[in-house]
N, C-alpha and C positions, 0 to 999 in steps of 0.2 A: 508462449507459455511453456516453461520448462517443467519436467516431470520429476517425481520423487520415486526412489526405489522403495518398494514395500518394506524391505527388511531394514533399511536405514534411510529414513526420509530426510531430505534436505530442509533447512529452515526456509520459511517463507521470505518473500522480498522484504528487506529491511529499509528503514529510512533514518534520517538524522535524529539522534536523541535530543531531548529537550534542552540540555545544557549546551550542546553544540549550536543549536539555533539561537539561544540567548546570547552566547558569545559572539556569534556572527552579527547579531543585531546591534550589540553594544559597540563592536568594532566599526561597523558601518556608520552608526550614529555619530561616533566620535570623529571619524575622518570627514564626514559631511560638514561638521561644525568647524573642526580645526583646520581643514584643508586650505581655507582662504585667509586664515588669521596670520597676521605678522607678529603677534605677541608670542613670547616663549610659552611653552606648555605649562610650566609651573605657575605662571601668572594667569593663564587662561582658566585653569581649573580652580582658581580661588574666586572667580566671579560667579555671582548668582545666576546671571543670564545663561551661562554655559550649561548649568544643570537643568534649567527650564527647557532650553532647546534640546539638550541630550535626552530628556524624558520623552519629549514629543517625537524626536527622530527615532528613538529606540522603539516606541510603540508602533510607529509606521513601518519600520524595518522588520520588526517581528511579525506584524500582520502580513506583510508581503511574503516573508519566508514561509510562514504557515500556509498561506494561500497557495504558493507554489507546490508545497508538499501535498496539500489536499487535492489539487488538480492532478498531480502526478499519480496519486493513489487511485483517483477516479479513472484516469486513462489507463493505468495498469490493468484495471478490470475490463474496461470497455474496448480498448485498443492495445492489446499486448504487443510488445516490440517484436516478438518472434513471428506473430501472425500477420501483422499489418505494419511493417517497418516504415514505409514511406508515409502512410496515413498518420502513423503515430508521431513521426518527426514533425509533420506539418501541424498536427494538433498541439503537440508540446510547444512548438515555436509560437503559434498563434495565441494559445490560451495561457500557458505558463510563463511566457516571456513577454510578448508584445502586449497582451491584455493586462497583465499585472503591472507592467511598466507604465502604461497610460492610466491605470487606476491610481498609481502613485501620483502622477501629475495632477489628476483630479482632486485627490486628497490635499495636496500641497496648495493648489489654487484655492480650495475651500478654507484652508488655514489662513492664507493671505487675506481672503475676503472677510473672514471673521475678525481679523485685527485691522481691517481697513487699510491694508498695505497694497502696493502696486506690484502685482506678480510680474508684469512685463518688464519692469525696471530692475528686477532682482537678477542675480546671476544663477538662478536655479538651473535653467536649461543649459548653461555653459559648463557648470561644474558638477552640481549635485546630480543632475539627470544622467550625466555620463558615468558617475560613480555607481549609481543605482543600477544602471544598465549592465555594468560589468559584474556587479554583485549577483544579479538575477541570471546572467549568462553562466557565471561560475557555479551557481547553485543547481541550475539545470544540468550542467555538465557533470557535477558530482553525482546526481541521481542517475544519470546515464551510465557513469562508471560503476556505480554501486550495482546496477543491473547487470552490466557486462562482466564484472569481477566482484561477486558478492563477498568474497573472502578478503578483499583488499583493505576494507575499512573495518577495524576491530575497535569498537567503543566499549569502555568498561561499563559493567552493569552494576546498578546499585545493590548493596547488600540487603536492602529491605525486601528484595524478592524472595528471601528465604534460603539463599544458597551460601550461607556463611561458612559451611563446611567444605566448600569447593575452594581449592587453593589456587587454581589457575583461571585465567580469563576464558580460555576455551571451554573449560568445564562449566563455568558460569553461563557462557553463551548457550551451551547445549541444554543446561537445566532450564533457562528462561524460555528458550524457543520451543523445546519439546515438552517440558513438563507444565508450562504455564499457558503458552499461546495455543496449544493443541487441545486444551481441556474444555469440555462443554458440560453444562449442568443438565442433569436429567433426574428422573425419578423411577424407582422400581417399587410399586405399591405406594406406601407413604414415606419411603426412605429416600432422602436426597443423595445422589451419587455424582461423582465427577467422572466423565468418560473421555478417554483419549480419542481424538478424532481419527487417528491412524488405525484404530481397531474397528472402525465403523465401515459398513458396506454401503449404507445409504441413509438418507434422512428425508422425511416427508412432513411438510407443513400443512396444517389444516386450520380452518377457522376455529379459534378457541383453543388451539394447541397443535400437537403433532407428535411424532415419535421417531426415534433413532433405532436403526437396526444394526446390530453388531455383525461382524463377519462370522461369529459363532451362532448367529440366529437369535441372540438375546435382544429383547426390545426394551427401550427406555422411553418414558413419556418426557416431552419437552414443551417449553412455552416460547421458543424462538419464532420470530417471523422470518419470512423469506429474505427480506433485506438484511436482517441481522446475520443470517447464515452466510450470505454472500460476502460479508466482511470477515466473519470468524473462520470460515473453512479455508484451508490452504488451497489456493486457486490452481496449483499444479497437481493436486491430488483428486479434487472433486470437480465434477462438471454438473451444471444444471440441465436436466433433460426435459423437464416440464415445469409448469408453474408450481413452485413449492416442492419440487423433487430434485434431490441431489444424489448422485451416484459416485462411489469411489471408483476411479479408473482402474485400480489394481484388480478388481473382481471381474473385469470385462474381458472376454476372450475375443470377441469380434462384434460385428454389427452388419445388418443388411437393410436394404430399402424395403419398406412396406408401404406401397402406394406412394404418397408424398411425404410420409414420415419415416423415421428410422426405427429399427427394432434391435434391441441389445441381446447379445448372446453371452450369458454369464459363464464363467469357468465352472467345470463340473462339480467342484467342491463347494460351490456357493449356490445351493438350492434354496434360495430365499424368496420370500413373498414381497418382492419389490417391483414397481412398475418398470416394464422393459421398453416401452415406447419412448421415442424422442420426437418432440413436436417439430413440425416442418421448419418453423422459424429458428429453431435451435440446432437443427441437424448439421448444418454446415460448420458451425462453431464447434459442435461436438467432434466432428470428424477431424478437424484441425487439432483439437486438444488431444484426441486419442492417438493420432498419428505421431504427434510430438512425444507423447508418453512412450509409445513403442520405440521411437528412435532413441530416446534417452535410455531405455531399458536394454537397447542393443539386442532386440529380438525381432529381426525382420521377418522371420518365418511366421510371426503372428499377425502379419499385416492383414487388415480387415478387407473382406470382399465388398465390392460396390453393389 
């Protein structure tokens, strides 16, 4: 888990945009169909059967690509690369590669069964299976590269996001990541407001609602659930310390053990009414996140006591 500097937060981990996934699915579907054909391409694309097979192969390929992304997102939260590199590699290989690969085999077998065709006599395992295998391996490698070098891939952002006045792609990236993804919906009284998560010190979920606490002490009512906040909050800025409690790492000076739990020490300028305990089942993960945050901030003098 990499950290963000309070003054200039990094964008959260990004994934392939929709149009890139669609393009990959179309390309994979076409090569699966055309790879074994001896007919010239111009003749192949004039046949109706080509488009029927293309639609089916496209849907399957897009499903597999989307599934790899969702598994990667889940593992990014549960087994971050920086904290559990070998466990993460094993989980990524088993679930996002092997598992998805054999799900594809099951789907294709179902397709053959539906049309009363013999799967064993087909060339699927000889040609299509190998192609799908390389597609999934490439996709997993791309996500690993995107994690290791987040600035390597620069995808254009749609103008529908409201950044038409931005002339460069970098400006559009900054607008979309910081002005859109970091915004949370809250209320002050009866007035609806949008709150930048980087200005928050902590969030507390309760049954029937909850509230956000700004670094300036201002409170906003909210209706988010714990699971929703886990997806919305930047994982390298916020850490979950208790059930329904999220604290911004930037406000923490250090921590100490309190029996089997942890106890947070806030910086002196943040005298806020936020829970300071860290549940014992989350304390180890918190320490890893906080130590990573300190390392990225290049402030070894703030290393927390045990």
